[in-house]
Structures are given as structure tokens and as C-alpha cells.
N, C-alpha and C positions, 0 to 999 in steps of 0.2 A: 024296741027302737032307741032309747037314748043308747042303747050299749054299745051300737051298730055308729052311731055319731060318736061315742068317746072312742071305739077303736080308730075310727079314723082318723081324725082330731088326732089320737097320739101318736096314728102311723106319718101323719104329715107333721108333726112337730120332731120327731125321730128322723126324719127326712130333710126335714129342713135345716136339721141341727150338726147330721151327721152325713149327708148327702147319701153317694151309693158304696157299697163294697169295694176294695180294692180286687181288682183282676187277678183270678188265682197264679200261683205259682208253680209253672213247671216242677217235677221231679227230678229233671236233671240240673236246675237253676238251683236246686238247694245240694245236693251231693257234689263233691269233691273227690277225684278221685286222687292220692299223693301217694309217694312209697314209702314203707314202713320204716323203711332208715334210709337217711341222706346218702348221696353216693360217696363213696369214698370211707365212709363211717365202717370204723372193726366192729365186729358183731362179736369181742370174745368173753366168756367170762373170766377172771383173774381171780383165782382162791388166795393168791399173797394178797391181793390190794382189797379184799371183802372188809378185813375187819375196820375198815374205813367210814361203811356204810351201815356199821352195826349200831345199832340202837336201845339201849336199856335204861328203861328209870330210876333203877336202883342204883347203875352207873354212874347214872349225871346227877345223882344225888350226893354222890362220893360213900354211898353206905354199903 
């Protein structure tokens, strides 16, 4: 019997402190469809300029 009263008191305290749960969010509200690349963007690989993006720790340290 004490366990029931303790659980009821604990539940009442939680409800008083936190109120109720928020409304569930629909899946459509959680997702957004966007284009992979903005319109007008050029999606081409430039092998001549790819050296600009090469990263190597040995080169960064001057070894």
C-alpha cells in the first residue's frame, strides 16, 4: 500500500513540475526537401585546381 502511495505522490510531483508532454511532431514537419546543389552552380571536377585542396601533414610541417 505504501508503494502505491509513493508512486502516486511521485507521479503527482512530476506532473506538477513538468506538466504534460509536448504534442508529437509530424514527420512532414521534421524533414525539408532541398536541391542537392543550388541552381546555377557548376558541378564539374577541375583536375588542374585539385592541388589546392590536397592536405598532407608532412607537407604542412615542411618535411
